[in-house]
C-alpha positions in Angstrom: 72.6 98.2 14.0 75.4 98.2 16.5 77.4 94.7 16.8 77.0 92.3 19.9 79.4 92.8 22.5 82.1 90.3 22.8 81.1 87.1 24.4 77.7 87.2 23.6 76.5 83.6 22.8 75.3 83.8 19.2 71.4 83.0 19.2 69.9 79.6 18.5 68.6 78.7 15.2 64.7 78.7 15.2 63.3 75.4 14.8 61.6 74.7 10.9 57.9 74.5 10.5 58.8 70.9 9.3 60.9 70.0 12.5 58.0 71.5 14.8 55.5 69.0 13.0 58.5 66.1 13.4 58.5 67.1 17.2 54.9 67.2 17.5 54.1 63.8 15.5 56.7 62.2 17.6 55.3 63.6 20.6 52.3 62.2 20.2 53.0 58.2 19.0 55.0 58.6 22.3 51.5 59.7 24.2 48.9 58.4 22.3 50.3 55.9 20.0 49.5 55.7 16.1 46.0 55.8 16.6 46.6 59.3 18.0 48.5 61.0 15.2 46.7 63.0 12.9 47.2 66.2 11.2 44.8 68.1 13.0 46.4 66.8 16.5 49.8 67.8 14.9 48.8 71.5 14.5 47.2 71.7 18.0 50.3 70.2 19.6 52.5 72.1 17.3 50.6 75.2 18.1 50.3 75.6 14.5 47.1 77.3 12.5 44.6 74.9 11.3 45.8 72.8 8.3 49.6 73.9 8.8 50.3 70.0 8.5 48.1 69.2 6.0 50.1 72.1 3.8 53.4 70.4 4.9 52.5 66.5 4.6 48.9 65.9 2.6 49.0 62.2 3.0 49.5 60.4 6.4 52.6 58.9 4.8 54.1 61.9 4.0 53.1 62.5 7.8 54.6 59.1 8.6 57.8 60.0 6.6 58.4 63.6 8.1 58.1 61.7 11.7 60.4 59.5 11.1 63.0 62.0 9.3 62.7 64.3 12.5 63.3 60.7 14.9 66.5 60.0 12.7 67.2 63.8 13.1 66.6 64.0 16.8 68.8 60.2 17.6 71.8 61.8 15.2 72.1 64.4 18.2 72.2 61.9 21.0 75.7 61.2 20.3 77.6 64.2 18.5 80.3 63.9 16.4 82.7 65.3 18.8 81.5 62.2 21.2 82.3 60.0 18.1 85.9 57.8 17.9 87.6 58.1 14.5 88.5 55.0 12.9 92.1 55.0 14.0 90.8 55.5 18.1 91.1 52.0 18.9 88.6 49.7 20.5 88.8 51.6 24.0 87.5 54.8 22.0 85.1 52.7 20.4 83.4 50.9 23.7 83.4 54.4 25.6 81.1 55.6 22.5 78.9 53.3 22.5 78.2 52.4 26.1 77.4 56.4 26.2 75.1 56.8 23.3 73.0 53.6 25.0 73.5 55.3 28.4 71.9 58.4 27.2 68.9 57.0 25.5 68.1 55.2 28.7 68.6 57.9 30.9 67.7 60.9 28.8 66.0 59.9 25.6 63.6 57.1 26.4 60.8 59.0 24.3 62.8 59.0 21.6 62.5 55.0 21.9 59.0 54.7 22.1 58.2 56.9 19.2 60.8 54.7 17.3 59.1 51.3 18.2 55.3 52.9 17.1 57.3 53.6 13.8 59.1 50.2 13.4 55.7 48.7 14.3 53.9 50.4 11.7 56.7 50.1 9.1 55.7 46.1 9.4 51.8 46.9 8.0 53.1 49.8 5.4 55.7 48.6 2.7 56.0 52.2 1.6 56.9 53.1 5.1 59.3 50.0 5.4 61.3 51.3 2.6 61.8 55.0 3.6 62.2 53.5 7.4 65.3 51.6 6.2 66.7 53.9 4.2 66.8 56.4 6.9 68.2 53.7 9.5 71.0 53.1 7.4 72.7 56.7 8.0 73.5 54.9 11.9 74.3 51.2 10.3 76.7 52.3 7.8 79.0 54.4 10.6 79.0 51.2 13.1 79.9 48.4 10.2 83.1 51.3 9.3 84.1 51.2 12.9 83.5 47.4 13.2 86.0 47.0 10.3 88.8 49.7 11.7 88.5 47.5 15.2 89.7 45.0 13.2 86.8 42.7 13.0 86.9 39.6 10.0 83.3 40.0 9.4 82.1 43.6 10.4 78.6 43.3 8.9 77.4 40.4 10.8 79.3 42.1 13.9 77.6 45.1 13.6 74.2 43.9 13.4 74.8 41.7 16.5 75.8 44.9 18.0 72.9 46.8 17.0 70.6 43.6 18.0 72.2 43.6 21.3 71.6 47.5 21.8 68.0 47.5 20.5 67.1 44.1 23.2 68.7 46.3 26.1 66.8 49.3 25.1 63.6 47.3 24.8 63.8 45.9 28.0 64.7 48.8 29.8 62.4 51.1 27.9 59.0 49.4 27.9 60.3 46.1 29.1 60.2 44.3 32.1 63.6 46.2 32.9 62.2 49.8 32.9 63.1 50.3 36.2 66.4 49.0 36.3 68.6 51.3 34.1 72.3 49.8 33.8 74.7 52.4 34.7 77.1 53.6 32.5 80.1 51.6 33.5 77.6 48.6 33.5 77.0 49.2 29.6 80.8 49.9 29.4 81.3 46.1 30.6 78.7 44.9 28.6 80.1 46.2 25.6 83.6 45.1 26.2 82.5 41.6 26.6 80.5 41.5 23.2 84.2 43.1 21.3 86.3 40.8 23.3 84.3 37.6 21.8 84.1 38.9 18.3 87.3 40.9 17.9 89.8 38.2 20.3 88.3 35.0 20.2 86.8 33.9 16.8 85.2 30.1 17.5 87.8 27.5 17.2 90.6 29.7 17.9 93.0 31.2 20.4 93.1 35.2 21.1 96.1 36.7 18.3 99.3 36.9 20.4 99.3 40.6 22.1 95.9 41.5 20.9 93.2 42.4 23.8 90.0 44.7 24.2 91.5 47.9 26.7 90.3 46.4 30.7 90.6 42.8 29.5 93.6 41.0 31.0 95.3 38.0 29.5 95.7 34.9 30.9 99.3 32.5 31.4 98.3 30.9 28.2 97.3 33.9 26.0 93.4 33.9 26.1 91.3 36.8 27.6 89.7 37.0 30.8 87.8 39.3 32.9 
């Protein structure tokens, strides 16, 4: 076989059967909800021979775990490693990365939010899925805690939780709530993150901001406190 001409793009890696099953499961959750997720329906949606999903995930618990695993994998692709700031990149890079991730969710990956909510609600009724779901979610929590610590947070775990809660509330409101038709712009999301980080890092309760420490884009008044 002769080599491919120079400049020919490498072929995309094929999607594995597990990924096809996971994608089909997530699609069914979005379109039909938890009741529509069956082994037979996954086979049909994925274009696989009947029994394929049962061979891969024999129980409903196993099928749900397959869906959670694929959910985590798909969400990890929303913000690629290239987009993530390094530990010493500073607050500005952190704000940019968080705003970009949230904007991509709300504009290009809204279905992923719906499937996540379906799985999260099911986890409240299935303790065995709750453990698996929480373990999978830690893949996102741990890096954010590290980024908050690098940004100078005195309480990175609590501040990471506050950021996650703010993001989750905004995503639910815009994907499934009363603001579903009013998606914030990238600039608006960036402003929101700046305000959050300004309060967490620059103005601890009862104290003025440390001299010379500012979130980029936030000016200081003549007394050294931050203002928009």
